[in-house]
Structure formats: C-alpha cells, structure tokens
The first five atom37 places (N, CA, C, CB, O) and aatype in JSON, in Angstrom:
{
  "aatype": [20, 20, 20, 20, 20, 20, 20, 20, 20, 20, 20, 20, 20, 20, 20, 20, 20, 20, 20, 20, 20, 20, 20, 20, 20, 20, 20, 20, 20, 20, 20, 20, 20, 20, 20, 20, 20, 20, 20, 20, 20, 20, 20, 20, 20, 20, 20, 20, 20, 20, 20, 20, 20, 20, 20, 20, 20, 20, 20, 20, 20, 20, 20, 20, 20, 20, 20, 20, 20, 20, 20, 20, 20, 20, 20, 20, 20, 20, 20, 20, 20, 20, 20, 20, 20, 20, 20, 20, 20, 20, 20, 20, 20, 20, 20, 20, 20, 20, 20],
  "atom_mask": [
    [1, 1, 1, 1, 1],
    [1, 1, 1, 1, 1],
    [1, 1, 1, 1, 1],
    [1, 1, 1, 1, 1],
    [1, 1, 1, 1, 1],
    [1, 1, 1, 1, 1],
    [1, 1, 1, 1, 1],
    [1, 1, 1, 1, 1],
    [1, 1, 1, 1, 1],
    [1, 1, 1, 1, 1],
    [1, 1, 1, 1, 1],
    [1, 1, 1, 1, 1],
    [1, 1, 1, 1, 1],
    [1, 1, 1, 1, 1],
    [1, 1, 1, 1, 1],
    [1, 1, 1, 1, 1],
    [1, 1, 1, 1, 1],
    [1, 1, 1, 1, 1],
    [1, 1, 1, 1, 1],
    [1, 1, 1, 1, 1],
    [1, 1, 1, 1, 1],
    [1, 1, 1, 1, 1],
    [1, 1, 1, 1, 1],
    [1, 1, 1, 1, 1],
    [1, 1, 1, 1, 1],
    [1, 1, 1, 1, 1],
    [1, 1, 1, 1, 1],
    [1, 1, 1, 1, 1],
    [1, 1, 1, 1, 1],
    [1, 1, 1, 1, 1],
    [1, 1, 1, 1, 1],
    [1, 1, 1, 1, 1],
    [1, 1, 1, 1, 1],
    [1, 1, 1, 1, 1],
    [1, 1, 1, 1, 1],
    [1, 1, 1, 1, 1],
    [1, 1, 1, 1, 1],
    [1, 1, 1, 1, 1],
    [1, 1, 1, 1, 1],
    [1, 1, 1, 1, 1],
    [1, 1, 1, 1, 1],
    [1, 1, 1, 1, 1],
    [1, 1, 1, 1, 1],
    [1, 1, 1, 1, 1],
    [1, 1, 1, 1, 1],
    [1, 1, 1, 1, 1],
    [1, 1, 1, 1, 1],
    [1, 1, 1, 1, 1],
    [1, 1, 1, 1, 1],
    [1, 1, 1, 1, 1],
    [1, 1, 1, 1, 1],
    [1, 1, 1, 1, 1],
    [1, 1, 1, 1, 1],
    [1, 1, 1, 1, 1],
    [1, 1, 1, 1, 1],
    [1, 1, 1, 1, 1],
    [1, 1, 1, 1, 1],
    [1, 1, 1, 1, 1],
    [1, 1, 1, 1, 1],
    [1, 1, 1, 1, 1],
    [1, 1, 1, 1, 1],
    [1, 1, 1, 1, 1],
    [1, 1, 1, 1, 1],
    [1, 1, 1, 1, 1],
    [1, 1, 1, 1, 1],
    [1, 1, 1, 1, 1],
    [1, 1, 1, 1, 1],
    [1, 1, 1, 1, 1],
    [1, 1, 1, 1, 1],
    [1, 1, 1, 1, 1],
    [1, 1, 1, 1, 1],
    [1, 1, 1, 1, 1],
    [1, 1, 1, 1, 1],
    [1, 1, 1, 1, 1],
    [1, 1, 1, 1, 1],
    [1, 1, 1, 1, 1],
    [1, 1, 1, 1, 1],
    [1, 1, 1, 1, 1],
    [1, 1, 1, 1, 1],
    [1, 1, 1, 1, 1],
    [1, 1, 1, 1, 1],
    [1, 1, 1, 1, 1],
    [1, 1, 1, 1, 1],
    [1, 1, 1, 1, 1],
    [1, 1, 1, 1, 1],
    [1, 1, 1, 1, 1],
    [1, 1, 1, 1, 1],
    [1, 1, 1, 1, 1],
    [1, 1, 1, 1, 1],
    [1, 1, 1, 1, 1],
    [1, 1, 1, 1, 1],
    [1, 1, 1, 1, 1],
    [1, 1, 1, 1, 1],
    [1, 1, 1, 1, 1],
    [1, 1, 1, 1, 1],
    [1, 1, 1, 1, 1],
    [1, 1, 1, 1, 1],
    [1, 1, 1, 1, 1],
    [1, 1, 1, 1, 1]
  ],
  "atom_positions": [
    [[-60.99, 45.37, -30.98], [-60.09, 44.82, -29.87], [-60.24, 43.66, -29.28], [-60.05, 45.54, -28.9], [-61.41, 43.27, -29.29]],
    [[-59.28, 42.75, -28.61], [-60.38, 41.87, -27.92], [-59.4, 41.96, -27.72], [-61.39, 40.79, -28.09], [-58.38, 42.09, -28.38]],
    [[-59.89, 41.81, -25.71], [-58.75, 41.78, -24.59], [-59.0, 40.64, -23.49], [-58.69, 43.27, -23.79], [-60.15, 40.83, -23.1]],
    [[-58.67, 39.97, -23.08], [-58.86, 38.69, -22.71], [-57.44, 38.89, -21.31], [-58.64, 37.4, -24.29], [-56.32, 39.36, -21.49]],
    [[-58.14, 38.25, -19.78], [-57.28, 38.18, -18.4], [-57.14, 37.11, -18.22], [-57.72, 38.71, -17.19], [-58.23, 36.61, -17.95]],
    [[-55.9, 36.01, -18.19], [-56.17, 35.0, -18.02], [-55.21, 34.9, -16.77], [-56.12, 34.18, -19.17], [-54.04, 35.22, -16.59]],
    [[-56.55, 34.1, -15.69], [-55.3, 34.47, -13.97], [-55.99, 32.9, -13.97], [-55.79, 36.21, -12.0], [-56.89, 32.37, -14.62]],
    [[-54.85, 32.36, -12.63], [-53.62, 30.71, -12.25], [-53.1, 30.76, -11.8], [-52.76, 29.95, -12.81], [-52.21, 31.6, -11.93]],
    [[-53.14, 30.24, -11.21], [-52.21, 29.38, -9.73], [-51.8, 28.72, -9.96], [-52.59, 28.77, -8.61], [-52.22, 27.84, -10.71]],
    [[-50.66, 28.8, -9.4], [-49.57, 27.25, -10.05], [-49.18, 27.18, -8.7], [-47.91, 27.43, -11.46], [-49.02, 27.99, -7.79]],
    [[-49.0, 25.43, -8.89], [-48.15, 24.25, -7.71], [-46.85, 25.24, -7.39], [-47.47, 22.31, -8.59], [-46.18, 25.59, -8.36]],
    [[-46.45, 25.74, -5.9], [-44.81, 26.48, -5.73], [-44.32, 25.52, -6.26], [-44.01, 26.87, -4.23], [-44.13, 25.9, -7.41]],
    [[-43.91, 24.3, -6.16], [-42.96, 23.55, -7.27], [-42.65, 24.43, -8.16], [-43.54, 22.35, -8.05], [-41.7, 25.21, -8.26]],
    [[-43.75, 24.19, -8.93], [-43.74, 24.59, -10.97], [-43.03, 25.82, -10.56], [-45.67, 25.0, -12.19], [-41.96, 25.84, -11.17]],
    [[-43.16, 26.95, -9.73], [-42.72, 28.36, -10.39], [-41.64, 28.58, -11.02], [-42.61, 29.3, -9.59], [-41.96, 29.03, -12.12]],
    [[-40.52, 28.52, -10.94], [-39.5, 28.07, -11.86], [-39.99, 27.59, -13.6], [-38.85, 26.77, -11.02], [-39.8, 28.44, -14.47]],
    [[-40.58, 26.29, -13.99], [-40.85, 25.68, -14.73], [-41.84, 26.43, -15.47], [-41.06, 24.62, -14.29], [-41.65, 26.4, -16.68]],
    [[-43.06, 27.24, -15.0], [-43.97, 27.78, -15.49], [-42.75, 29.17, -16.29], [-45.29, 28.1, -14.21], [-42.76, 29.26, -17.51]],
    [[-41.87, 30.07, -15.5], [-41.96, 31.25, -15.91], [-40.59, 30.9, -16.99], [-41.92, 32.51, -14.64], [-40.2, 31.69, -17.85]],
    [[-40.04, 29.67, -16.75], [-38.75, 29.56, -17.79], [-39.08, 29.67, -19.07], [-37.99, 28.27, -17.74], [-38.6, 30.29, -20.02]],
    [[-40.73, 28.36, -18.8], [-41.15, 28.21, -20.19], [-42.19, 29.9, -20.45], [-42.22, 26.42, -20.34], [-43.14, 29.47, -21.1]],
    [[-42.36, 30.88, -20.33], [-43.09, 31.83, -20.17], [-42.05, 32.77, -20.86], [-43.6, 32.05, -18.74], [-42.38, 33.61, -21.7]],
    [[-40.47, 32.53, -20.34], [-39.6, 33.14, -20.59], [-39.53, 33.31, -22.58], [-38.46, 32.4, -19.72], [-39.31, 34.2, -23.4]],
    [[-39.92, 31.52, -22.56], [-39.16, 31.43, -23.72], [-40.41, 32.02, -24.84], [-38.51, 29.73, -23.97], [-39.89, 32.43, -25.88]],
    [[-41.65, 32.11, -24.83], [-42.83, 32.87, -25.1], [-42.43, 33.73, -25.5], [-43.66, 33.17, -24.28], [-42.08, 33.61, -26.67]],
    [[-42.26, 34.85, -24.98], [-42.13, 35.94, -24.36], [-40.63, 36.0, -26.22], [-41.67, 35.85, -22.06], [-40.71, 36.69, -27.23]],
    [[-39.93, 35.31, -25.96], [-38.38, 35.32, -26.75], [-38.82, 35.11, -27.87], [-37.16, 34.23, -26.41], [-38.15, 35.55, -28.8]],
    [[-40.41, 34.19, -28.28], [-40.37, 33.66, -29.46], [-41.07, 34.88, -30.24], [-41.05, 32.19, -29.52], [-40.87, 35.31, -31.38]],
    [[-41.97, 35.29, -29.26], [-42.32, 36.35, -29.75], [-41.68, 37.78, -30.54], [-42.79, 36.52, -28.9], [-41.88, 38.2, -31.69]],
    [[-40.58, 38.49, -29.1], [-39.96, 39.08, -30.04], [-38.72, 38.67, -31.51], [-39.57, 39.78, -29.2], [-38.39, 39.38, -32.46]],
    [[-38.35, 37.44, -31.17], [-38.51, 36.51, -33.11], [-38.91, 37.25, -33.77], [-39.58, 35.19, -33.58], [-38.37, 38.13, -34.45]],
    [[-40.77, 36.69, -33.47], [-41.33, 37.13, -34.16], [-42.01, 38.3, -35.03], [-41.53, 36.75, -33.87], [-42.07, 38.1, -36.24]],
    [[-42.33, 39.03, -34.73], [-42.99, 39.83, -34.18], [-44.42, 40.54, -35.09], [-41.93, 40.7, -33.76], [-44.73, 41.36, -35.96]],
    [[-44.91, 39.59, -34.2], [-46.49, 39.72, -35.35], [-46.81, 41.41, -34.45], [-48.41, 37.84, -34.95], [-46.49, 42.27, -33.64]],
    [[-47.63, 40.91, -35.38], [-48.5, 42.21, -35.76], [-49.87, 42.28, -35.11], [-48.76, 42.29, -37.34], [-50.78, 41.45, -35.15]],
    [[-49.79, 43.69, -34.4], [-51.8, 43.66, -33.78], [-52.6, 43.21, -32.61], [-52.65, 42.8, -34.57], [-53.76, 43.18, -32.21]],
    [[-50.64, 42.66, -32.06], [-50.96, 41.02, -30.79], [-49.8, 42.28, -29.86], [-49.95, 38.37, -31.44], [-49.02, 43.09, -30.36]],
    [[-50.12, 41.98, -28.3], [-49.92, 42.75, -27.06], [-50.12, 42.1, -26.27], [-50.54, 43.77, -26.79], [-51.32, 41.96, -26.03]],
    [[-49.2, 41.35, -25.44], [-49.26, 40.57, -24.2], [-48.27, 40.84, -23.36], [-49.24, 39.23, -24.4], [-47.14, 41.24, -23.65]],
    [[-48.64, 40.66, -22.47], [-48.21, 40.96, -20.69], [-48.84, 39.59, -19.89], [-49.19, 42.72, -19.87], [-49.98, 39.16, -20.08]],
    [[-47.55, 38.82, -18.69], [-47.9, 38.68, -17.96], [-46.77, 38.62, -17.0], [-48.64, 37.96, -18.18], [-45.58, 38.61, -17.3]],
    [[-47.57, 38.57, -15.12], [-47.5, 39.02, -14.32], [-48.15, 38.21, -13.35], [-47.73, 40.06, -14.53], [-49.28, 37.73, -13.31]],
    [[-46.81, 38.14, -12.26], [-46.86, 37.46, -10.55], [-47.0, 38.23, -9.85], [-45.78, 36.78, -9.88], [-46.4, 39.27, -9.57]],
    [[-48.48, 37.37, -9.24], [-49.24, 38.39, -8.17], [-48.39, 38.37, -6.39], [-51.21, 37.65, -8.03], [-48.08, 37.24, -6.02]],
    [[-48.17, 39.12, -5.76], [-47.8, 39.22, -4.43], [-47.7, 37.85, -3.59], [-48.74, 40.13, -3.82], [-47.18, 37.74, -2.48]],
    [[-48.49, 36.51, -4.57], [-48.1, 35.29, -3.25], [-47.03, 34.95, -3.84], [-49.13, 33.82, -2.87], [-46.23, 34.25, -3.23]],
    [[-46.76, 35.4, -5.24], [-45.26, 34.11, -5.24], [-46.32, 33.05, -5.89], [-44.33, 33.38, -3.16], [-45.71, 32.01, -5.65]],
    [[-47.71, 32.57, -6.67], [-48.38, 31.56, -7.04], [-49.01, 31.77, -8.93], [-49.58, 31.46, -5.77], [-49.18, 31.18, -10.0]],
    [[-49.15, 33.06, -8.24], [-50.86, 33.52, -9.23], [-50.22, 34.51, -10.19], [-52.48, 34.57, -8.13], [-49.41, 35.4, -9.93]],
    [[-50.82, 34.12, -11.46], [-50.34, 34.67, -12.31], [-51.45, 35.37, -12.67], [-49.7, 33.96, -13.14], [-52.51, 34.88, -12.3]],
    [[-51.48, 36.48, -13.35], [-52.38, 37.42, -14.26], [-51.61, 37.84, -16.2], [-52.47, 39.15, -13.09], [-50.45, 38.19, -16.43]],
    [[-52.41, 37.69, -16.95], [-51.82, 37.11, -18.42], [-52.96, 38.02, -18.82], [-51.78, 35.18, -18.98], [-54.16, 38.14, -18.6]],
    [[-52.3, 38.42, -19.3], [-53.13, 39.57, -20.2], [-52.4, 40.18, -22.08], [-53.06, 41.18, -18.92], [-51.34, 40.51, -22.59]],
    [[-53.65, 40.03, -22.4], [-53.53, 40.06, -23.86], [-54.9, 40.9, -25.02], [-53.42, 38.39, -24.14], [-56.1, 41.08, -24.8]],
    [[-54.33, 41.14, -25.82], [-54.46, 42.33, -26.5], [-54.83, 41.84, -28.51], [-52.73, 43.27, -26.1], [-53.77, 41.76, -29.12]],
    [[-55.77, 41.63, -29.17], [-55.31, 41.72, -30.35], [-56.6, 42.46, -31.0], [-54.83, 40.31, -30.94], [-57.8, 42.55, -30.76]],
    [[-55.68, 42.95, -31.94], [-56.78, 44.17, -32.88], [-57.5, 43.18, -33.71], [-55.89, 45.54, -34.11], [-57.31, 42.01, -34.05]],
    [[-58.69, 44.42, -33.97], [-59.24, 43.39, -35.01], [-58.89, 43.23, -36.32], [-60.43, 43.53, -35.15], [-58.29, 44.01, -37.06]],
    [[-59.36, 42.06, -36.56], [-58.24, 41.2, -38.07], [-57.46, 40.8, -37.72], [-57.5, 41.84, -39.26], [-57.23, 39.65, -38.08]],
    [[-56.89, 41.21, -37.14], [-55.74, 40.43, -36.15], [-55.92, 38.8, -36.03], [-55.87, 41.05, -34.48], [-57.04, 38.3, -36.05]],
    [[-54.57, 37.89, -35.88], [-54.9, 36.23, -35.77], [-53.69, 37.0, -34.51], [-54.47, 34.56, -37.42], [-52.99, 38.01, -34.42]],
    [[-54.13, 35.28, -33.38], [-53.27, 35.69, -32.16], [-52.52, 34.24, -32.85], [-54.04, 35.83, -30.2], [-52.7, 33.11, -33.31]],
    [[-51.44, 35.47, -32.46], [-50.07, 33.88, -32.78], [-49.47, 33.13, -31.99], [-48.74, 34.13, -33.34], [-48.31, 32.73, -31.96]],
    [[-50.13, 33.01, -31.51], [-49.4, 32.34, -29.76], [-50.12, 30.76, -30.13], [-50.35, 33.39, -27.6], [-49.48, 29.82, -29.67]],
    [[-51.18, 30.45, -30.78], [-51.27, 28.98, -31.71], [-51.03, 28.66, -32.33], [-51.81, 28.48, -32.13], [-51.61, 27.69, -32.83]],
    [[-49.63, 29.39, -32.99], [-48.77, 28.99, -34.42], [-47.68, 28.57, -33.86], [-48.4, 30.18, -35.56], [-46.98, 27.8, -34.52]],
    [[-47.18, 29.04, -32.24], [-45.61, 29.03, -32.2], [-45.47, 27.91, -31.38], [-44.82, 30.38, -31.58], [-46.2, 27.75, -30.41]],
    [[-44.54, 27.06, -31.71], [-44.56, 25.97, -30.88], [-44.24, 25.97, -29.43], [-43.82, 25.18, -31.39], [-44.59, 24.91, -28.92]],
    [[-43.5, 27.06, -28.32], [-43.41, 27.52, -27.36], [-44.26, 27.95, -27.07], [-42.73, 28.05, -27.22], [-44.54, 28.35, -25.94]],
    [[-44.66, 27.97, -27.66], [-46.77, 28.13, -26.41], [-47.8, 27.33, -26.56], [-47.99, 29.6, -26.7], [-48.87, 27.54, -25.99]],
    [[-47.59, 26.29, -27.37], [-48.2, 25.2, -27.77], [-47.68, 24.02, -26.46], [-47.73, 24.87, -29.45], [-48.37, 23.19, -25.86]],
    [[-46.19, 24.36, -26.33], [-45.19, 23.16, -25.25], [-46.26, 24.37, -23.16], [-41.82, 23.72, -25.73], [-46.74, 24.03, -22.08]],
    [[-46.16, 24.88, -23.47], [-47.1, 26.4, -22.57], [-48.17, 25.6, -21.74], [-48.2, 27.82, -23.89], [-48.45, 25.34, -20.57]],
    [[-48.59, 25.35, -22.94], [-49.63, 24.78, -22.95], [-49.97, 23.38, -22.03], [-49.73, 24.66, -24.2], [-50.56, 23.07, -21.0]],
    [[-49.14, 22.74, -23.16], [-48.84, 21.29, -22.35], [-48.69, 21.71, -21.43], [-47.77, 20.32, -22.59], [-49.65, 21.79, -20.66]],
    [[-47.43, 22.2, -21.04], [-47.24, 22.05, -19.24], [-47.86, 22.57, -18.64], [-46.18, 22.4, -18.55], [-47.63, 22.27, -17.47]],
    [[-48.99, 23.6, -18.78], [-49.86, 23.91, -17.82], [-50.71, 22.85, -17.46], [-50.55, 24.94, -18.16], [-51.53, 23.2, -16.62]],
    [[-50.83, 21.21, -17.95], [-51.41, 19.85, -17.16], [-50.62, 19.86, -15.98], [-51.22, 18.32, -17.98], [-51.15, 19.47, -14.94]],
    [[-49.53, 20.21, -15.96], [-48.55, 19.89, -14.46], [-48.54, 20.5, -12.9], [-47.19, 20.26, -14.8], [-48.24, 20.21, -11.74]],
    [[-49.18, 21.74, -13.9], [-48.09, 22.5, -13.36], [-49.04, 24.35, -12.41], [-46.79, 22.83, -15.16], [-48.84, 25.34, -11.72]],
    [[-50.3, 23.37, -13.37], [-51.26, 24.34, -12.6], [-51.68, 23.91, -11.1], [-52.62, 24.48, -13.46], [-51.08, 22.9, -10.74]],
    [[-52.44, 24.36, -10.28], [-52.77, 24.31, -8.92], [-54.5, 24.27, -8.94], [-52.05, 25.69, -8.08], [-55.1, 23.4, -8.32]],
    [[-55.21, 25.33, -9.74], [-56.04, 24.93, -9.92], [-56.59, 25.39, -11.65], [-56.68, 25.22, -8.72], [-55.89, 25.99, -12.47]],
    [[-58.55, 24.74, -11.95], [-57.97, 25.56, -13.11], [-57.63, 27.27, -13.52], [-58.78, 25.2, -13.97], [-57.25, 27.71, -12.44]],
    [[-57.6, 27.95, -14.11], [-56.73, 29.05, -15.34], [-58.48, 29.86, -15.24], [-55.93, 28.03, -17.63], [-59.34, 29.12, -15.71]],
    [[-59.06, 31.35, -14.64], [-60.6, 31.64, -15.07], [-60.07, 32.23, -16.73], [-61.61, 33.12, -13.8], [-59.0, 32.13, -17.33]],
    [[-60.75, 32.55, -16.91], [-60.27, 32.93, -18.38], [-61.7, 34.52, -18.39], [-60.59, 31.07, -19.99], [-62.93, 34.56, -18.38]],
    [[-60.65, 35.48, -18.41], [-62.49, 36.66, -18.41], [-62.23, 37.69, -19.77], [-62.73, 38.23, -16.39], [-61.26, 38.44, -19.75]],
    [[-62.96, 37.68, -20.71], [-62.94, 39.38, -21.83], [-63.19, 40.69, -21.19], [-64.29, 39.48, -23.07], [-63.65, 40.84, -20.06]],
    [[-63.04, 41.09, -21.54], [-62.65, 42.26, -20.56], [-62.59, 43.76, -21.64], [-60.86, 41.84, -19.73], [-61.85, 43.9, -22.6]],
    [[-63.73, 44.86, -21.06], [-64.32, 45.83, -22.24], [-63.16, 46.69, -21.72], [-66.18, 46.52, -22.25], [-63.0, 46.81, -20.5]],
    [[-62.22, 47.4, -22.74], [-61.42, 48.12, -21.97], [-62.58, 49.87, -22.22], [-59.44, 47.98, -22.71], [-63.12, 50.21, -23.28]],
    [[-62.62, 50.57, -20.98], [-63.19, 52.25, -21.38], [-62.36, 53.25, -20.92], [-64.65, 52.71, -20.72], [-62.91, 54.35, -20.79]],
    [[-61.12, 53.18, -20.61], [-59.67, 53.85, -21.39], [-58.44, 52.99, -20.91], [-59.31, 55.67, -20.89], [-58.25, 52.1, -20.08]],
    [[-57.68, 53.7, -21.82], [-56.43, 53.15, -21.67], [-55.22, 54.11, -22.05], [-56.41, 51.93, -22.46], [-55.2, 54.49, -23.22]],
    [[-54.39, 54.47, -21.35], [-53.39, 55.62, -21.65], [-51.48, 54.46, -21.46], [-53.78, 57.33, -19.98], [-50.8, 54.12, -20.5]],
    [[-51.37, 54.27, -23.03], [-50.32, 53.33, -23.39], [-50.33, 52.08, -22.64], [-49.03, 53.93, -23.23], [-49.27, 51.75, -22.12]],
    [[-51.22, 51.43, -22.51], [-51.43, 50.16, -22.39], [-52.14, 49.28, -23.45], [-52.01, 50.08, -21.33], [-51.63, 48.18, -23.67]],
    [[-53.16, 49.59, -24.06], [-53.52, 48.76, -24.84], [-53.63, 49.76, -26.24], [-54.79, 47.99, -24.26], [-53.99, 49.27, -27.32]]
  ]
}
C-alpha cells in the first residue's frame, strides 16, 4: 500500500475556491467509484492549511490523474497556494478502519 500526505497552506482569500474545487473532486470520485483508492482532505484550525491523505492499494492506479476535476484543481493550485505543498510518503504502522 502506498500512503501519501500532502500539506499545503492557501491564501486566505482562496479558501472558498479551493474548497469548491475539492468538493468537485469528491463528487467525481463518488461518481466513478475507483477501487483500491481512499482519499481525504482536512482543513486545520488555522483555516488556511489543508492536509490531504490518500492510499493506493498495491496494483491499483491513482484515479486522480484521469479526472478532469482533479486536473482543474491542480491548475488552480498555481494561484491558490501561499507556499509550495509538502509531500510526505508515510509508512503505516497501525490503523483501525482508517486505511
């Protein structure tokens, strides 16, 4: 299993735009129902920092690369983020119904 954490701070005036775009990604995932992929996005208490986690099962592919909504999100990030996102590969040492 491949687990990735992405942390990014966005410009305060872009919070509504990034959340609307994120909602479209989740709607697309619900529509497509990709197997072997789990994804979540959370906003931290500062209101402008987001943490995204995704898990891709061994042998599965990342469906985000094929979703127009995700590609539009990536394009929007160019103007929404306040600093470059931080990507971290995680090693799961335990999990209860999370991944």
